[in-house]
N, C-alpha and C positions, 0 to 999 in steps of 0.2 A: 781945933778945925771948925770952920763955919759950916754947919749942916745945910744951910740954905744954899750956900755956894756950891756944894757938892751936888745937890739935887739939880741945880741949874745946868751944871756941866754934863751930867748923865743924860739929861733930856736932849741936850744938843748933840751928843754922840749917837744917840739912838736915831735921831732924825737923819743924820748923815749916812748911817748904814742903810736906812730905807731908801734914801735917794739913790744910793749906789746900786741897790738891787733893782730898783725901778729902771735905772739906766741900762743895767745888764739885760733886763727883760725886754726893754725897747730895742736894744741891739739884736737880741735873738729874734724878736718878731720881724724886725727889718730884714735880717738875714734869711729867715724862713720865707718871707714874702718874696725876696729876691730869688730864692731857690725855686719857689713855686712858679713864679712868673718868668724865670729865665731858663733854668735847667730842664724843667719838666717839658716844655714845648720842644726843646731839643731832643729829649728822649722820645717823645711822640713822633717827631719828624724822622728820627733815626729808625724807629720801628716801622713807620710807613714806608721809608725808603727800602728797608730790607724786604718788606712784603711786596713792594712793587718790583724789586729786583728778582725775587723768586718768581713772580708772575711773568716777568719778561723772559726769564729763562725757560719757560714752558713754550715750545714751538707752537705756532699757530698754523693750522693746516686746513685746506679745503678738501672736502670728501665728495664722493659720488658713488652711487650704487650701479653695479653692472646691469646692462639691459640684455634682454633675450634676443638672440639672433632669429632670423626668419625660419619658419618651419620647413619651407622649401627654398632651396637656394640654387643659384646657377653656378655650376662648376665648369670652368673653361680649361681644357687640356689640349696639348698637341696630339695630333693623330696622323697615322701613316695609312694612306689610301692604297689598297691592293685590289687586283682583279679577283672576282669571285672564284674563278678557276684560272690557273696559270701553269702552262705545260710546256716543257721543252720537247722537241720532236727529234728523235735520233733515227739513224738507219739501222735496219735489222739484217741487211745482207750486204755483201761486198760487191764492188764494181766501180763504175764511173758515173757521175751525174750526167744524164742524157738531156734533161730539160726540166726547168722549173716553171710553175704557173702562177705563183703568188709571191708578191714582194711585200716589204714592210708597209703597214697601213691598210692592207687589203682585208676587207671583210669577207670571210669565208663561211660556208655552210657546213653542217656536219656531213662527212663523207666526201667532201670536195677534194679533187686531186690537186696535190701541192707540187709534186715533182715525180720524175721517173728516173730510175737507175738502170744503166746498161750492165747486165750481169752475164757476160759470156762464159765464165767458168761455171757458174751455177747452171746455166743452160746445158753445157756439155755434161756435167755431172748428172743432170736429170735424164738426159738421153741414155747415158750409160746405165743408170739405175733402172730405167724402163727395159733395156735389153736384158739386164740381169734378172728382172722380174719374169720376162718371157722364158728365159732358160730355166728358172726355178719352177715355173708352171709346167713346162714340158717334162722336167724331171719328176715332178709330183704326179702328173698324169700317168707316166710310165710306171712309176712305183706303185700307184694305186691299182692299175690294171694287173700288174704282176702279183700283187698281194691277193687280189680277188681270185685270180686263176689258181694260185697255190692253195688258197682255202678250199676251192672246189676239188683239187686233186687230193687234199688231205682226207676228204670224206671217203674216197675210195682207197685210202692207204697207199696212194701212189708216191707220196712224198712223206718225209718225216715231219714230226711236230717241230723239231728244232729249225729246220729249213723254212718252214712256214712262219714261225715267229720272227726269223731274221728278215723275211720279206715284209712282214707287217711293221717291224721296227724301222726298216729302210723307208717305208712309206710315211711313217710319222716324222722321220727326220726331214724328208723332202717337203712335207707339209709345213714344218716349222721354218725351213729355209724359204719357202714361198711366202709365208706371213712376214718374215723379216724383209724380204725384197719389196713387198707391198708397203710396209711402213717406211722403208727408205725412200721409195718413190713419193709417198705422201709428204714426208719431211721436206724433200727437195722441192716439191710443188708449192708447199707453204712458204719455203724460203724464197722461191722464185716470185711468189705473190708479193713479197715485201719490196719488189722493185718499184711498185707504185706506192707512193706515200700520200696518205689521205688525212684530212683534218678530222680529229676525233670528236669535235663538237663545233657549234657555231661560235665564231669569235673574230678577233682581229689578229693579223700577223704582226707581232711587235719586233721580230728580228729574223733576218735571213743570213745565215753564216756559210753559205756554199754558193757555187756557181757551176756553170756547164763545164764538164771535163774534169771536175775535181775528183780526186781519189776518195772513194768511200770505203772505209775499213771499219766494219761493225765490231771487230774484236779488239780494236785499239784501246789502250788505256792511257789517259782518260778518254772516254768517248767524246766525239765531236758533235756538238749540237748543230743540226741543219736548220731548223726553224724554231720559233717560239710563238706560241699562240696564247692569247688571253681572252677570257669571256668577260666582257665589260657591261653586260646588261644590268648586272647587279654588282655592287662593290662591297668589299670588306674593308672596314676601317679599324685598325688596331690602336688601342689607347691604353696607356699605363696609368691606372688610377692609384693615387697615393693610398697607403694602408689605412689611413684614418677614415677614408670614405669607402673602404672595401665592402662594409656591410650594407651600404646604401646603394651600391652599384649592382643591381639585380637584373636578370633578364626581364625584358618588358619595359625598362625605363626608356622614355623617348629621348632622342638626341638630335641636334642640328649641327650641320657642318657649314663653316664659313671659310672661303678661300680668298686669297689676295686678288686673284684674277676675276672674281665675281664679288665685288665690294657690296653690292646691293641685294645679294641673294643668299638664301639659306636653304640647304638641302636637308630634308627630313630623313631621319633614320631611326632605328630601334636597336637597343642593346640586346643581343640574342644569346650570348654565352660569355662565360668567364673561364679562366684557367683553373679556378678554385684552389689557387696556391699563390702565396706571396713570394715574389722574387727576392732571394736573400741579399742580392747585391744592391738593388735599387729600392727595396721595400715597397714595391708596387704590385698591383693586381692587373694582369693582362686581360683586357676585355675586347670583345669583337662587336662592332656595330655594322649592320647591313643597311645599305642605302641603294634604292632603285636608281638606275642610270640608263633609262631607255634611249635617251638622245646621245649618249656617249660623251657628255660634256666633262664628266669626271674622268681623269686619266690615272692609270695605275702608277704608283710611285709618287703621287702628289702629296704635298704637305697640307694639312688642314687643321683648323681650330675646331675642336668638338665642344659643343655647349650641352651640358647635362642640366636638367632640372630635377635635382634630387630631393626627395622627401626624407628629411633627416629623422632617424629613429630617436636620437638624442639631440635636442636643440642646444647649441653652444651659446655661451655668454660673450658679450662684446664689451670691451673696456677701451678707454683712450690709451694711446701708446705712451703718453707722458705719465702714466700710472705705474709703469714697469720699473723694477729694480733688477739690475743685472749683477748677480753675486756669484762667487765661485761655486756655490751650491746649486746654482741654476737661476732661472728667471723667477722673480718673486713680485708680489704686490704687498703694500703695507695696508693693514686693515685696522681701523679704530674699534676697539672692543668697548664693552659697556662701562668699564672702569676708566674710560678715557685714556687707555694706554694702547700702545701700538703692538700689533702682532704681525709677523712676516709669514706669508703663505706662499708656498711653491706652486707654480702653475705650469700647465702645458699649453703651448700656443697653437693656434690653427692658422687660418688664412689672415693675411695682412691686407687691410683695406686702406692703408695710408695713414690717416689720422687715428684710426681705430684698428683693433686687432681682436681676433677670436681667442677665447680661453676655453679649451675643450675639457679641461679637468682642473680641479683644485678649488673652485669656487662653487657655492650653492646658489648664489643670486641675491641674498639679502645682506651682504657685507657692505660696510662703509669703507670705501677704498680711498686712500690718500692720493690726491693729485700732486704732481711735481714733488715727489718725496726727495728729501736731501739724501745724498749718498752716505752721509754719516748717521742716518736714522737707523736705530737698532730696536730689537724686540724689547718691550717693556718700557719704552720711553713714554712719559706722560705728555699729552698734547692737548691743545685747545682747538675745538672744531668751530669753524666759522662758515657761514653761507656766503658764497660769492657768485657773481654773475658767470664766472668761468665754469664753476661747478654745475650751475643750473643749466647752462648751455650744453655742457658735455653730457648731461643726463638725458637730454632730449633725443 
């Protein structure tokens, strides 16, 4: 074998192997470059897309802080105007109406004669009672004289003690009969005096339910009202105040009345008393307001709007109505917490102002409340808070 030829062939084989490895390395480099420049951007794009998707899944909300309501607020409630004194007038004796002197709308003074009743039966009974009184007096006088005479005879032992005691007892019985006759006459005289019907106080006659010749039966059931009188110089106005304002409706609070028939006027009054009890059916407090009515313009039974200027012991908070969530558990608001997650707070509502509403309990005043919350919003949901013109306007 030629050694030179072998060496030459070995050198040629070694160079071929190196070329092959170089080619493989070049291919690997090209593949790696393709991997770096092709697949890696796709992975980065996929990661960015996932991040953006996660961020888009976080709801974006506008928030607002509740504002404080006014320290003193006007409360408008319906009121029932009543006369300060309102009295039905009934007959106290029997007979027939002889004459009446006051009709509806008549202003009368205290003690003014309203009507007269013809009482023939009472008159006859009074005459008989007076005759019985005269008989009783004569019997007593005789019994008294007899008793005194027998007491004188007893001193000389002309009569017995028993007979004298009998005469004294007869005198006492006659005296009692005399007193009974006097009281009977007085009773009938008083009963006869009721034939004149007088006004108990100054006021206006609001009803006349009888006429001349009508039968008057004082013992009938139910009793028939003859007249109705009302004192209208001062009026009582009864107002049912909702329970939520019951602690602010105290005696001394000023009030004003407005009526449809007086569109440009307000009648001033004062809350003078309350029932001091909440009505279980309506959950309201009955209050009374006194209003001076010297000209008689306010009429009993009228309907009025009563305006209170209440100084609230606890100032309520006011939120937009589009911040409320109505859930089976009650009315709620969504509050953004410090960790940017939502919490649901149950609230109690007060007055409705249209676009805004009072919250009387449930909020402290520093919460960030979500505007226009989605119905699907739940507690613990992560949100992104943004400032919007709607939120800034609502907070003003």
